[in-house]
Backbone bond lengths (Angstrom), bond angles and torsions (degrees), N, CA, C in turn:
res aa  C-N    CA-C-N  psi(-1)  N-CA   C-N-CA  omega(-1)  CA-C   N-CA-C  phi
1 X - - - 1.468 - - 1.529 108.57 -
2 X 1.312 115.92 125.19 1.458 120.67 177.82 1.525 110.62 -76.88
3 X 1.314 115.53 146.77 1.465 120.14 175.09 1.521 108.73 -117.01
4 X 1.317 116.02 155.44 1.462 120.87 176.54 1.524 110.42 -57.73
5 X 1.320 115.93 -40.77 1.465 121.56 -179.14 1.534 110.89 -60.21
6 X 1.312 116.49 -44.94 1.458 121.52 -178.53 1.534 111.44 -62.14
7 X 1.312 116.46 -45.54 1.463 120.62 -179.86 1.522 110.58 -68.47
8 X 1.328 117.43 -43.05 1.468 121.20 179.26 1.523 111.01 -60.57
9 X 1.316 118.14 -43.59 1.467 121.38 -179.97 1.530 111.05 -64.91
10 X 1.323 117.27 -39.15 1.463 120.53 178.41 1.534 110.72 -65.45
11 X 1.327 116.97 -40.37 1.467 120.53 179.37 1.523 111.34 -67.95
12 X 1.319 117.43 -41.18 1.467 120.71 177.14 1.527 109.77 -64.22
13 X 1.326 116.48 -41.92 1.458 120.24 178.11 1.517 112.96 -61.18
14 X 1.315 117.08 -35.93 1.470 121.76 -177.75 1.535 112.59 -86.06
15 X 1.343 117.51 -40.73 1.459 120.55 -170.64 1.530 114.20 -112.17
16 X 1.309 117.98 -7.25 1.461 122.18 174.58 1.514 113.67 55.49
17 X 1.328 115.85 -124.85 1.470 121.66 -176.13 1.517 113.65 -73.64
18 X 1.318 117.36 -6.90 1.467 120.49 178.41 1.518 112.73 -83.28
19 X 1.318 117.09 4.12 1.462 121.94 173.96 1.527 106.75 -129.67
20 X 1.339 116.31 128.30 1.462 120.53 -171.65 1.524 110.42 -158.14
21 X 1.322 116.03 -178.12 1.478 122.94 179.16 1.527 112.41 54.85
22 X 1.312 116.57 51.52 1.466 121.09 178.55 1.519 110.45 -71.99
23 X 1.320 115.74 135.89 1.466 123.31 176.03 1.529 107.61 -143.02
24 X 1.321 115.54 168.03 1.464 120.57 175.34 1.528 110.70 -138.99
25 X 1.347 118.36 59.13 1.466 118.21 177.73 1.526 110.71 -64.92
26 X 1.310 114.69 128.85 1.465 121.82 -179.20 1.534 111.89 54.46
27 X 1.325 116.54 29.07 1.452 121.48 176.61 1.521 115.36 82.14
28 X 1.338 118.29 -0.34 1.462 120.78 179.88 1.526 110.07 -92.63
29 X 1.313 116.47 123.55 1.457 121.12 177.39 1.521 108.89 -62.47
30 X 1.332 115.55 124.62 1.458 122.63 -178.45 1.515 107.68 -129.02
31 X 1.310 116.29 135.66 1.465 120.06 -178.60 1.511 109.75 -150.20
32 X 1.320 114.90 169.45 1.458 121.70 179.40 1.515 108.52 -122.05
33 X 1.323 115.85 144.67 1.456 121.45 174.12 1.521 108.68 -138.29
34 X 1.310 116.39 -174.13 1.457 121.37 -177.65 1.528 110.62 -100.78
35 X 1.297 114.68 163.82 1.471 121.07 176.61 1.534 110.36 -58.90
36 X 1.316 116.86 -37.83 1.459 121.17 -177.95 1.526 112.45 -70.09
37 X 1.322 117.34 -26.34 1.461 120.77 -175.51 1.528 114.48 -102.86
38 X 1.338 118.54 -5.06 1.464 118.34 -175.17 1.526 111.84 -62.92
39 X 1.306 118.87 -45.35 1.463 119.28 -179.27 1.526 112.30 -69.38
40 X 1.340 119.79 -45.41 1.469 118.04 174.32 1.532 112.53 -57.83
41 X 1.332 117.08 -35.89 1.464 119.63 179.67 1.528 111.42 -69.45
42 X 1.328 117.13 -44.43 1.463 119.98 178.31 1.524 110.62 -62.75
43 X 1.330 117.03 -40.22 1.465 120.48 178.05 1.530 111.01 -65.41
44 X 1.329 116.81 -40.36 1.461 121.23 177.56 1.529 110.73 -60.11
45 X 1.324 116.50 -47.06 1.464 120.60 -179.95 1.533 111.62 -66.78
46 X 1.321 116.36 -38.11 1.467 121.97 -179.34 1.532 111.12 -66.84
47 X 1.328 116.26 -44.94 1.465 121.14 -173.44 1.526 114.27 -92.44
48 X 1.321 117.92 -7.51 1.461 120.76 -177.21 1.527 109.41 -59.90
49 X 1.330 116.76 133.81 1.466 120.54 -175.14 1.518 113.44 -62.04
50 X 1.344 117.16 -23.40 1.463 119.10 179.71 1.530 112.67 -104.73
51 X 1.337 117.92 -43.36 1.473 120.77 -172.85 1.522 112.07 -70.16
52 X 1.312 117.65 -51.00 1.466 123.57 178.85 1.540 112.87 47.63
53 X 1.334 115.43 55.24 1.472 120.90 177.69 1.524 107.79 -76.78
54 X 1.316 116.33 78.68 1.453 122.65 -169.01 1.525 115.18 -97.28
55 X 1.314 117.67 10.13 1.465 119.73 -178.47 1.523 109.82 -136.28
56 X 1.319 116.47 123.30 1.466 122.03 174.72 1.523 107.07 -89.75
57 X 1.324 115.53 104.38 1.460 120.64 -176.61 1.519 111.33 -72.89
58 X 1.331 115.39 -41.75 1.464 119.15 -175.30 1.512 109.57 -156.53
59 X 1.317 114.92 151.20 1.454 122.91 173.24 1.517 104.95 -145.56
60 X 1.315 116.74 127.37 1.457 119.35 -178.56 1.518 109.75 -151.50
61 X 1.310 115.13 176.48 1.455 121.83 177.34 1.511 110.85 -118.24
62 X 1.329 115.07 161.36 1.456 122.50 174.83 1.522 106.66 -139.96
63 X 1.306 117.27 140.81 1.460 121.73 178.44 1.523 109.30 -109.82
64 X 1.333 115.68 122.40 1.466 123.45 176.69 1.527 107.83 -117.52
65 X 1.333 118.86 80.39 1.462 120.49 -172.65 1.531 114.80 -64.70
66 X 1.315 118.14 -20.11 1.463 120.93 -177.56 1.522 113.18 -95.55
67 X 1.327 117.59 15.84 1.463 121.54 -178.91 1.529 108.80 -118.61
68 X 1.317 118.29 89.77 1.475 121.09 -176.39 1.533 112.60 -57.02
69 X 1.335 115.46 131.39 1.450 121.86 178.94 1.519 113.87 82.42
70 X 1.319 116.85 -9.39 1.476 121.96 178.98 1.528 108.92 -138.41
71 X 1.317 116.16 45.52 1.469 120.12 -174.10 1.520 113.83 -71.07
72 X 1.323 117.51 -26.59 1.457 120.42 -178.48 1.521 110.60 -124.62
73 X 1.325 115.12 145.41 1.460 120.73 173.83 1.517 107.92 -126.12
74 X 1.321 115.09 140.93 1.458 121.54 168.83 1.515 104.75 -107.93
75 X 1.332 116.20 126.04 1.464 121.65 -174.87 1.525 109.01 -116.41
76 X 1.332 115.03 125.74 1.462 122.75 -179.99 1.526 108.50 -111.02
77 X 1.315 117.31 135.32 1.467 122.88 169.90 1.521 106.88 -115.49
78 X 1.331 116.47 114.29 1.457 120.40 178.32 1.523 108.95 -112.43
79 X 1.320 114.80 151.25 1.464 120.91 -172.18 1.525 109.53 -135.73
80 X 1.303 115.92 134.80 1.458 121.12 170.39 1.523 106.72 -95.37
81 X 1.317 116.03 108.58 1.460 120.07 179.97 1.531 111.15 -68.41
82 X 1.316 116.23 -25.98 1.463 121.00 -179.52 1.530 111.06 -70.51
83 X 1.355 115.99 -41.91 1.462 120.86 -176.60 1.525 113.57 -105.66
84 X 1.317 117.36 -0.81 1.457 122.36 -175.61 1.535 110.76 51.45
85 X 1.337 114.50 50.27 1.454 122.13 -178.12 1.517 108.68 -119.11
86 X 1.347 116.29 132.92 1.461 120.78 -179.89 1.515 110.53 -118.45
87 X 1.323 114.72 151.54 1.459 122.08 -176.37 1.522 108.43 -144.10
88 X 1.333 116.10 138.01 1.469 121.46 177.24 1.528 107.94 -111.87
89 X 1.336 115.93 128.09 1.464 121.63 179.20 1.519 108.14 -122.46
90 X 1.340 115.79 131.59 1.457 121.44 179.41 1.526 109.90 -115.05
91 X 1.318 114.97 144.25 1.460 122.05 172.48 1.520 106.53 -130.78
92 X 1.338 116.66 123.89 1.458 120.92 179.97 1.524 109.97 -97.47
93 X 1.334 115.72 141.39 1.453 122.61 -177.41 1.518 110.18 -130.15
94 X 1.327 115.71 147.03 1.463 120.88 175.11 1.525 109.14 -80.13
95 X 1.315 116.26 147.47 1.466 121.21 -178.07 1.529 112.18 -59.32
96 X 1.332 117.39 -31.53 1.460 120.71 -178.73 1.526 112.33 -74.65
97 X 1.324 117.44 -15.21 1.463 120.92 -175.44 1.526 109.14 -144.52
98 X 1.332 116.45 75.07 1.466 119.92 -174.61 1.525 111.67 -97.65
99 X 1.316 115.54 49.12 1.466 123.04 176.35 1.522 109.36 -102.02
100 X 1.330 116.07 143.40 1.464 122.45 175.43 1.529 106.89 -151.49
101 X 1.334 118.04 146.87 1.476 118.72 -179.94 1.528 112.15 -65.69
102 X 1.310 115.54 147.88 1.460 120.37 176.66 1.518 110.45 -73.38
103 X 1.320 115.65 150.22 1.465 121.60 176.09 1.522 111.33 -104.67
104 X 1.341 116.63 11.11 1.464 120.07 -175.77 1.525 113.31 -66.65
105 X 1.329 117.17 -25.02 1.467 118.64 179.30 1.525 111.31 -70.81
106 X 1.324 117.25 -23.26 1.459 122.07 -179.57 1.526 112.42 -99.35
107 X 1.322 115.58 -43.81 1.470 121.96 -178.87 1.525 109.04 -122.75
108 X 1.313 117.22 114.76 1.468 120.20 177.83 1.520 111.33 -60.91
109 X 1.327 116.49 -32.38 1.464 120.72 -178.54 1.524 112.21 -65.68
110 X 1.320 118.25 -16.45 1.465 120.78 179.14 1.524 111.48 -67.04
111 X 1.324 117.38 -22.10 1.456 121.19 -175.64 1.529 111.68 -53.22
112 X 1.299 117.52 -60.97 1.464 120.12 -176.60 1.523 111.68 -72.74
113 X 1.330 117.72 -33.52 1.471 119.53 179.25 1.525 110.92 -64.98
114 X 1.324 117.17 -39.72 1.464 119.95 177.49 1.524 110.76 -68.91
115 X 1.310 117.16 -37.62 1.469 119.54 176.84 1.527 110.78 -63.08
116 X 1.322 116.61 -42.15 1.464 120.25 178.84 1.526 110.74 -64.74
117 X 1.328 116.77 -41.77 1.465 120.86 179.13 1.524 110.39 -64.33
118 X 1.314 117.16 -40.50 1.459 120.37 174.38 1.528 110.52 -62.86
119 X 1.316 116.30 -45.85 1.457 122.61 -176.15 1.530 111.64 -58.93
120 X 1.318 117.39 -40.31 1.458 120.22 -174.63 1.528 114.35 -96.76
121 X 1.331 118.45 -26.30 1.464 120.72 -176.66 1.524 113.82 -117.77
122 X 1.326 118.70 -17.13 1.451 121.63 -178.45 1.517 114.00 80.31
123 X 1.316 118.05 15.80 1.460 121.72 178.61 1.527 108.01 -76.53
124 X 1.330 116.46 130.68 1.462 122.14 -175.31 1.518 110.74 -97.18
125 X 1.322 116.41 125.23 1.458 122.77 -179.65 1.523 108.24 -102.44
126 X 1.329 115.38 101.36 1.463 121.38 -176.77 1.519 110.69 -64.14
127 X 1.339 116.08 129.73 1.449 121.89 178.96 1.517 114.20 90.15
128 X 1.321 117.60 -0.30 1.466 120.29 179.23 1.530 109.31 -64.43
129 X 1.333 118.12 137.01 1.473 120.13 -176.03 1.530 115.10 -69.37
130 X 1.337 118.91 -20.51 1.461 119.92 -176.99 1.525 109.49 -158.68
131 X 1.310 117.55 64.72 1.460 120.84 -175.85 1.526 110.41 -78.96
132 X 1.325 115.01 83.11 1.461 122.26 177.91 1.521 107.78 -129.01
133 X 1.314 115.77 165.27 1.465 119.78 178.66 1.525 109.62 -59.59
134 X 1.320 115.04 146.21 1.462 119.47 -176.53 1.529 111.69 -118.24
135 X 1.334 118.38 -28.98 1.461 121.09 -178.52 1.526 112.77 -119.27
136 X 1.320 117.52 -31.26 1.455 121.35 180.00 1.524 110.18 -94.92
137 X 1.316 116.00 165.12 1.458 119.87 -178.85 1.532 109.74 -74.43
138 X 1.308 115.66 148.82 1.471 121.62 -178.38 1.533 112.14 -59.78
139 X 1.327 117.27 -30.27 1.458 121.12 -176.11 1.523 113.25 -73.89
140 X 1.325 117.82 -8.50 1.470 120.56 179.86 1.519 109.40 -61.48
141 X 1.309 117.02 131.76 1.464 120.04 -178.96 1.531 111.84 -109.87
142 X 1.319 116.90 21.21 1.465 121.63 177.03 1.517 108.38 -146.43
143 X 1.326 115.32 172.26 1.461 122.09 -178.32 1.523 107.50 -118.51
144 X 1.323 118.27 107.59 1.458 122.82 -165.41 1.526 117.29 -65.76
145 X 1.329 119.50 -19.21 1.463 119.45 -178.94 1.528 112.91 -91.39
146 X 1.311 116.88 -0.50 1.459 118.98 174.14 1.517 108.18 -71.06
147 X 1.287 115.71 142.42 1.471 120.40 -177.73 1.525 110.35 -84.63
148 X 1.307 114.60 61.01 1.456 121.88 -179.88 1.523 112.12 -111.36
149 X 1.289 115.47 -1.14 1.457 120.01 -172.24 1.515 109.29 -124.43
150 X 1.336 117.88 146.96 1.468 119.59 178.20 1.523 111.23 -63.81
151 X 1.322 116.06 150.39 1.454 120.49 179.82 1.518 112.15 -69.08
152 X 1.320 116.60 -26.77 1.459 120.71 179.14 1.512 110.35 -127.10
153 X 1.293 115.59 152.85 1.454 121.91 176.04 1.526 107.86 -82.10
154 X 1.318 116.27 108.93 1.471 120.37 -176.31 1.526 112.98 -71.45
155 X 1.337 117.35 -9.54 1.469 119.41 -179.33 1.528 112.62 -91.29
156 X 1.335 117.03 -6.25 1.467 118.89 -178.85 1.527 110.68 -66.59
157 X 1.324 115.47 137.50 1.458 120.65 179.97 1.522 112.09 -109.92
158 X 1.328 117.61 -4.87 1.460 120.55 -177.53 1.538 111.80 -89.42
159 X 1.321 117.26 3.47 1.458 120.29 -179.72 1.537 109.03 -117.11
160 X 1.290 115.70 125.22 1.453 118.83 174.53 1.533 107.62 -113.21
161 X 1.314 115.29 142.05 1.461 119.92 -177.06 1.512 112.37 -57.23
162 X 1.320 117.88 -34.20 1.471 120.55 -178.03 1.533 111.68 -62.44
163 X 1.315 117.23 -32.10 1.453 120.45 -179.93 1.537 112.60 -74.38
164 X 1.323 116.24 -17.95 1.460 120.22 -177.28 1.518 112.12 -112.63
165 X 1.298 117.38 20.81 1.459 121.75 174.96 1.503 114.18 70.47
166 X 1.324 115.92 26.94 1.487 118.57 179.52 1.499 110.18 -111.16
């Protein structure tokens, strides 16, 4: 049985200062790395004789507009089917440079997840074989999951505050 401690120590031993911000929300090992180290780290976890993190469960983006230099995060959830162990890895990117290497060469499932992340957040996956919109129309000139838009349409007249407990 793998432990969070065992995996964290192996990652620190291999990647040193390029792995940081360790947490364990709900018991899931969560950490942050750099854009330059994400692929070497995923390959290390995938090929490790014990860890065998051979399944990419999820890949998504998050927009933090109020965090200068770290406005976007790409979040990876990898799973070892052999040990039933899951790990969350985050990579933060500046809005001016939202490029990150594709993981499609390692995980085939990354293909559509990266396309969806691009489609909704505008994060560019360098080396992706077909980085085009997957759910929205090609003519869209914005990325709808960015926190650039108000949560409510202030021009609507069919909503009164009294009906919504305000």
